[in-house]
C-alpha positions in Angstrom: -77.9 -207.3 25.2 -78.9 -210.7 23.8 -77.5 -210.9 20.3 -74.7 -209.3 18.3 -75.0 -209.5 14.6 -71.7 -208.9 12.7 -72.3 -207.5 9.2 -75.1 -205.5 7.6 -75.0 -207.0 4.1 -77.7 -209.3 2.6 -77.2 -212.0 5.3 -76.9 -209.6 8.3 -80.0 -207.7 7.3 -81.9 -211.0 7.1 -80.7 -211.9 10.6 -81.7 -208.4 11.9 -85.2 -208.7 10.4 -85.7 -212.2 11.9 -84.6 -211.1 15.3 -86.7 -207.9 15.2 -89.7 -209.9 14.2 -89.4 -211.9 17.5 -88.7 -208.8 19.6 -85.2 -210.1 20.4 -82.8 -207.5 21.8 -79.9 -207.2 19.3 -77.4 -204.8 17.8 -75.8 -205.1 14.3 -72.2 -204.0 13.9 -71.1 -202.9 10.5 -67.7 -201.5 9.7 -68.8 -199.7 6.5 -70.5 -196.3 6.4 -73.8 -197.8 5.2 -75.6 -201.1 4.9 -75.4 -203.3 1.7 -72.1 -205.2 2.0 -70.3 -205.9 -1.3 -73.1 -204.4 -3.4 -72.5 -200.9 -2.2 -68.7 -201.0 -2.3 -68.1 -200.3 -6.1 -70.1 -197.1 -6.2 -68.5 -196.0 -2.9 -65.0 -196.6 -4.3 -64.1 -199.0 -1.5 -61.8 -202.0 -1.7 -63.7 -205.2 -1.9 -64.8 -208.1 -4.1 -67.3 -205.8 -5.9 -66.4 -204.0 -9.1 -68.3 -201.5 -11.2 -69.6 -203.9 -13.9 -70.9 -206.3 -11.2 -74.5 -207.5 -11.8 -76.6 -210.3 -10.2 -76.1 -213.7 -11.7 -79.4 -214.8 -10.1 -82.9 -213.7 -11.1 -84.4 -210.8 -9.1 -87.6 -212.6 -8.1 -85.6 -215.3 -6.3 -82.9 -212.9 -5.0 -85.3 -210.5 -3.3 -86.4 -211.0 0.3 -89.7 -212.7 1.1 -92.4 -210.1 1.6 -90.2 -207.3 0.0 -89.6 -208.1 -3.7 -87.3 -206.2 -5.9 -89.1 -203.4 -7.8 -90.7 -204.2 -11.1 -88.6 -201.4 -12.7 -85.4 -203.5 -12.0 -84.1 -205.7 -14.9 -84.0 -209.4 -14.4 -80.3 -209.2 -13.4 -79.9 -205.8 -11.6 -76.5 -204.1 -11.4 -74.7 -203.6 -8.1 -76.0 -200.1 -7.4 -79.6 -201.3 -7.8 -79.0 -204.1 -5.4 -77.4 -201.7 -2.9 -80.3 -199.4 -3.0 -82.7 -202.3 -2.6 -80.9 -203.6 0.4 -81.0 -200.2 2.1 -84.8 -200.0 1.3 -85.2 -203.4 2.8 -83.5 -202.3 6.0 -85.8 -199.3 6.2 -88.9 -201.5 5.5 -87.8 -204.0 8.1 -87.2 -201.1 10.6 -83.8 -202.3 11.6 -81.6 -199.3 10.6 -81.8 -197.9 14.2 -80.2 -201.1 15.4 -77.2 -200.9 13.1 -74.0 -199.3 14.4 -72.2 -198.1 11.2 -68.4 -197.5 11.0 -68.0 -200.0 13.8 -65.4 -202.8 13.3 -65.4 -205.9 15.4 -62.0 -206.6 16.7 -62.5 -209.8 18.7 -65.2 -212.3 19.7 -64.2 -214.5 22.6 -66.1 -216.8 25.1 -66.9 -214.8 28.2 -65.8 -216.4 31.5 -69.2 -215.7 32.9 -71.0 -217.2 29.9 -71.9 -215.8 26.6 -69.6 -213.9 24.4 -67.3 -210.8 24.9 -67.3 -208.7 21.8 -64.8 -205.9 21.4 -65.4 -203.3 18.7 -63.9 -200.0 17.6 -65.9 -197.1 16.2 -65.0 -194.4 13.7 -63.4 -192.2 16.3 -61.2 -195.1 17.4 -63.0 -195.7 20.7 -62.9 -199.3 21.8 -65.9 -200.9 23.5 -66.3 -204.3 25.1 -69.8 -205.8 25.4 -71.2 -209.1 26.5 -73.8 -211.0 24.5 -75.6 -214.3 24.9 -75.4 -215.0 21.2 -73.2 -213.9 18.3 -74.4 -214.2 14.7 -71.5 -213.9 12.1 -72.9 -212.6 8.8 -69.8 -210.9 7.5 -69.4 -213.0 4.3 -66.7 -215.3 3.1 -65.1 -213.4 0.2 -62.7 -211.6 2.5 -59.0 -212.5 2.1 -57.6 -212.4 -1.4 -55.5 -215.4 -2.5 -52.6 -215.0 -4.9 -50.5 -217.9 -6.3 -47.7 -218.7 -3.8 -45.2 -218.5 -5.2 -46.0 -216.1 -8.1 -44.6 -217.2 -11.5 -40.8 -217.2 -11.9 -39.6 -213.7 -12.9 -42.5 -211.9 -11.1 -40.1 -209.6 -9.4 -38.8 -208.4 -12.8 -42.3 -207.7 -14.2 -42.4 -204.1 -15.3 -46.2 -203.8 -15.2 -48.8 -204.0 -12.5 -49.8 -207.2 -10.7 -53.1 -207.0 -8.7 -55.8 -209.2 -7.3 -59.5 -208.9 -8.4 -60.2 -207.3 -5.0 -58.4 -204.2 -6.2 -60.1 -204.1 -9.7 -62.6 -201.3 -10.1 -63.4 -200.8 -13.8 -62.1 -201.6 -17.2 -61.7 -197.9 -18.0 -58.8 -197.8 -15.6 -56.8 -199.9 -18.1 -57.8 -198.1 -21.2 -55.2 -198.7 -24.0 -53.3 -201.2 -21.9 -52.5 -204.9 -22.6 -53.9 -207.0 -19.7 -53.8 -210.6 -18.7 -56.6 -211.9 -16.5 -55.8 -215.1 -14.6 -58.7 -217.5 -13.7 -62.0 -218.8 -15.0 -64.4 -218.1 -12.1 -67.1 -215.6 -11.9 -64.8 -212.6 -11.3 -62.4 -213.6 -14.0 -64.9 -213.9 -16.8 -66.7 -210.7 -15.7 -63.5 -208.7 -15.5 -62.1 -210.1 -18.8 -65.4 -209.2 -20.6 -65.3 -205.7 -19.1 -61.6 -205.1 -19.9 -62.2 -206.2 -23.5 -64.2 -203.0 -24.1 -61.4 -200.7 -22.9 -58.0 -202.4 -23.0 -55.9 -202.6 -26.1 -55.6 -206.4 -25.7 -57.3 -208.7 -23.2 -55.9 -212.2 -22.6 -57.5 -214.8 -20.4 -55.1 -217.3 -18.8 -56.7 -220.5 -17.7 -55.0 -223.3 -15.8 -57.9 -225.7 -15.3 -61.2 -226.0 -17.1 -64.5 -225.1 -15.4 -68.1 -225.6 -16.7 -69.3 -222.3 -18.2 -73.1 -222.0 -18.0 -75.3 -219.2 -19.4 -77.6 -217.4 -17.0 -80.6 -218.9 -18.7 -81.4 -222.2 -20.4 -84.6 -222.7 -22.3 -85.6 -219.1 -21.4 -85.4 -219.8 -17.6 -82.9 -218.5 -15.1 -80.7 -221.2 -13.6 -82.1 -220.5 -10.2 -85.6 -220.9 -11.5 -84.7 -224.3 -12.9 -83.0 -225.2 -9.6 -86.3 -224.3 -7.9 -88.6 -226.2 -10.2 -90.3 -229.4 -9.0 -89.5 -231.3 -12.2 -85.8 -230.6 -11.6 -85.8 -231.7 -8.0 -87.5 -234.9 -8.9 -84.4 -235.8 -11.0 -81.5 -237.8 -9.5 -78.0 -236.1 -9.7 -77.1 -238.3 -12.7 -80.3 -237.2 -14.5 -79.6 -233.6 -13.7 -76.1 -233.8 -15.0 -77.2 -235.5 -18.2 -79.9 -232.8 -18.7 -77.5 -229.9 -18.3 -74.7 -231.4 -20.3 -77.0 -232.0 -23.2 -78.4 -228.5 -22.9 -74.9 -227.0 -22.9 -73.8 -229.0 -25.9 -76.7 -227.4 -27.8 -76.2 -223.9 -26.3 -72.5 -223.5 -26.7 -70.8 -226.7 -27.9 -67.3 -227.8 -26.6 -65.2 -225.3 -24.6 -62.2 -226.6 -26.5 -63.6 -225.0 -29.6 -63.2 -221.6 -27.9 -59.5 -222.3 -27.0 -60.4 -223.1 -23.4 -59.5 -226.4 -21.5 -62.3 -228.9 -21.1 -63.2 -229.5 -17.5 -61.7 -232.6 -15.9 -64.8 -233.2 -13.9 -68.5 -233.7 -14.4 -70.8 -230.7 -14.0 -72.0 -230.2 -10.3 -68.7 -231.8 -9.1 -67.3 -228.3 -8.6 -68.6 -224.7 -8.7 -69.8 -223.6 -12.1 -69.0 -220.3 -13.8 -72.1 -218.4 -14.9 -71.6 -216.1 -17.8 -73.5 -214.9 -20.9 -70.6 -212.9 -22.2 -67.2 -214.5 -22.0 -67.6 -217.1 -24.8 -69.1 -214.5 -27.1 -66.2 -212.1 -26.4 -63.8 -214.9 -27.2 -65.6 -215.7 -30.5 -65.4 -212.0 -31.4 -61.7 -211.9 -30.8 -62.0 -209.4 -27.9 -60.7 -211.9 -25.4 -57.7 -214.2 -26.2 -57.5 -217.5 -24.3 -54.2 -218.8 -23.2 -53.1 -221.6 -20.8 -51.4 -221.1 -17.4 -48.6 -218.6 -17.0 -45.2 -220.2 -16.9 -42.9 -217.2 -16.2 -42.6 -213.4 -16.5 -39.8 -211.4 -18.0 -40.1 -207.6 -17.8 -43.2 -206.9 -20.0 -43.3 -210.4 -21.4 -45.7 -213.1 -20.1 -44.7 -216.6 -21.1 -47.3 -219.3 -21.1 -47.0 -223.1 -20.7 -47.7 -223.7 -24.4 -44.6 -221.5 -25.1 -46.8 -218.6 -26.5 -45.8 -215.1 -25.4 -47.8 -211.9 -24.7 -46.7 -208.4 -24.0 -48.6 -207.1 -20.9 -48.9 -203.9 -18.9 -51.0 -205.5 -16.1 -51.9 -208.9 -14.7 -55.2 -209.3 -12.8 -55.3 -212.4 -10.7 -58.9 -213.6 -10.2 -57.7 -216.5 -8.0 -60.3 -216.4 -5.3 -60.6 -215.7 -1.6 -59.8 -217.4 1.6 -62.5 -217.4 4.3 -61.2 -215.2 7.1 -62.9 -214.2 10.4 -60.0 -212.2 12.0 -62.2 -211.4 15.1 -62.6 -215.1 16.0 -59.9 -217.4 17.4 -57.6 -218.8 14.7 -59.2 -221.6 12.7 -62.8 -221.0 13.7 -65.2 -222.4 12.2 -63.0 -224.7 10.3 -61.7 -228.1 11.4 -58.2 -229.5 11.3 -58.4 -230.2 7.5 -59.8 -226.7 6.7 -63.4 -227.8 6.1 -66.1 -225.7 7.7 -67.7 -227.7 10.5 -71.2 -226.3 11.4 -74.4 -228.1 12.2 -76.9 -227.5 9.4 -74.2 -225.1 8.1 -75.1 -222.6 10.8 -74.4 -223.7 14.4 -71.0 -224.3 16.0 -71.4 -227.5 18.1 -68.5 -226.8 20.4 -69.2 -223.1 21.0 -72.8 -222.6 22.2 -74.3 -219.3 21.1 -72.1 -218.8 18.0 -74.0 -218.9 14.7 -73.1 -218.3 11.1 -75.5 -217.0 8.4 -74.7 -216.9 4.7 -71.7 -219.3 5.0 -73.0 -221.5 2.1 -72.4 -221.6 -1.6 -75.5 -222.6 -3.6 -76.1 -223.0 -7.3 -78.8 -220.3 -7.4 -79.9 -217.4 -5.3 -78.7 -217.4 -1.7 -81.4 -215.1 -0.2 -84.0 -217.7 0.7 -81.3 -219.7 2.4 -80.1 -216.9 4.6 -83.7 -216.0 5.5 -84.4 -219.6 6.5 -81.1 -219.7 8.5 -82.0 -216.4 10.2 -85.5 -217.6 11.1 -84.0 -220.7 12.7 -81.4 -218.8 14.6 -84.0 -216.4 15.9 -86.1 -219.3 17.1 -83.1 -220.8 18.9 -82.3 -217.4 20.5 -85.9 -216.9 21.5 -86.1 -220.3 23.1 -88.7 -221.6 20.6 -86.3 -224.1 19.2 -83.6 -226.2 20.8 -80.4 -228.0 19.6 -79.4 -231.6 19.9 -76.3 -232.6 21.9 -72.9 -231.7 20.5 -72.3 -235.4 19.7 -75.4 -235.6 17.5 -74.5 -232.3 15.8 -71.0 -233.6 15.1 -72.5 -236.8 13.6 -74.6 -234.7 11.2 -71.6 -232.6 10.3 -69.5 -235.7 9.5 -72.2 -237.2 7.3 -72.7 -233.9 5.4 -68.9 -233.5 4.9 -68.5 -237.1 3.7 -71.2 -236.4 1.1 -69.5 -233.2 0.0 -66.1 -235.0 -0.4 -67.8 -237.7 -2.5 -69.3 -235.1 -4.9 -67.0 -232.1 -4.8 -63.7 -233.3 -3.3 -61.9 -231.7 -0.4 -61.2 -228.1 0.3 -62.5 -225.1 2.2 -64.9 -224.0 -0.6 -66.3 -227.5 -1.1 -67.4 -227.7 2.5 -70.0 -225.0 2.1 -71.6 -226.2 -1.1 -75.4 -226.8 -0.8 -78.3 -227.7 -3.1 -81.0 -225.0 -2.7 -84.2 -227.0 -2.4 -82.9 -230.0 -0.3 -81.1 -227.5 2.0 -84.2 -225.4 2.4 -86.2 -228.5 3.2 -83.6 -229.3 6.0 -84.2 -226.0 7.5 -88.0 -226.2 7.2 -87.9 -229.6 9.0 -86.5 -227.7 11.9 -89.7 -225.8 12.2 -91.0 -228.9 13.8 -87.8 -230.5 14.9 -87.7 -232.9 17.9 -85.5 -230.6 19.8 -88.0 -227.7 19.9 -88.2 -226.1 23.3 
């Protein structure tokens, strides 16, 4: 076979469609019992980053695939079960379901001595298969390995309640009547805190560092609609920052007035947290903000401001580490942990290894993965070429220097992209000088 696609979520299905459209021979390996990735996990009761109150944070018209929009009956921000059903309908529409091997986990991907890639997988019956492919497309997502503070707060071993990561959170009703502390201020933290506040006896939100909290809409427009608008993209970064900061001042005022720490950075210098609910839940007294946890003592949680809460559970929403256990250790990151991919897709040192969906935009990701998938399909089909490894490394270095200047260092920073400029980069490759 020519291509192995790993993962049948949003990115993997985009890759499958692009390859099928060019009549490229491929197989898609998915360890779950159905397509849909994290969007189908909550309803299936499977462990993963998804949870029952999960909804889209991006507008349906920009999150749906090109040529196959989400149904008119969907709300603007559909819930996870709607998105899962939509993804399966897309796979049927694109006629790729027959190329997906479900309940098949990839165990290793290694360069084959005779060229290409040796992919070892294991099916539901435990049967191991080794196959050779010319290309491998990794589309398995990057919210994979949960991160807990290391070490946990002093006294964690004595805590008489439950300590868990957001990956094991399912629904607020599981904590009915309990006192719960949620740690973090990212998307999962604010979603989970808002959800818990409707079931738990008391919900506390522990925040170590301030982040910019942005509503899903400003001036009646979804954030991704704004990010896509020509007038927005004509602005410089400083003008965009000034515009949003003024808008947030009008929409919500200072975060300190809600008992939350003010961010120590300008907006768009780090990932933003999108939420329509958390500030309202705080103002209604349903969520109680607290600073970082200092220590634990049986049922008592002591915070750095010397306040104390009794708690039955602590939910750490402290993010994920990118992990590709089937690849050699460290791939595709460099020595400093930053992801090193040409155009955020191609591994310059490993011909035939491609990544789709390994980007973090402010806005919907679907158009980006579709553009990535089309480009990879053209490379596989011989309709597009790649520059030398030296030129690719030079592009990667320039990109990462720009990322450091704006976002700082770190694994997550290295995959940040701006939607419209990045799409233009990929469109430029439709007529790139390396075309075959």
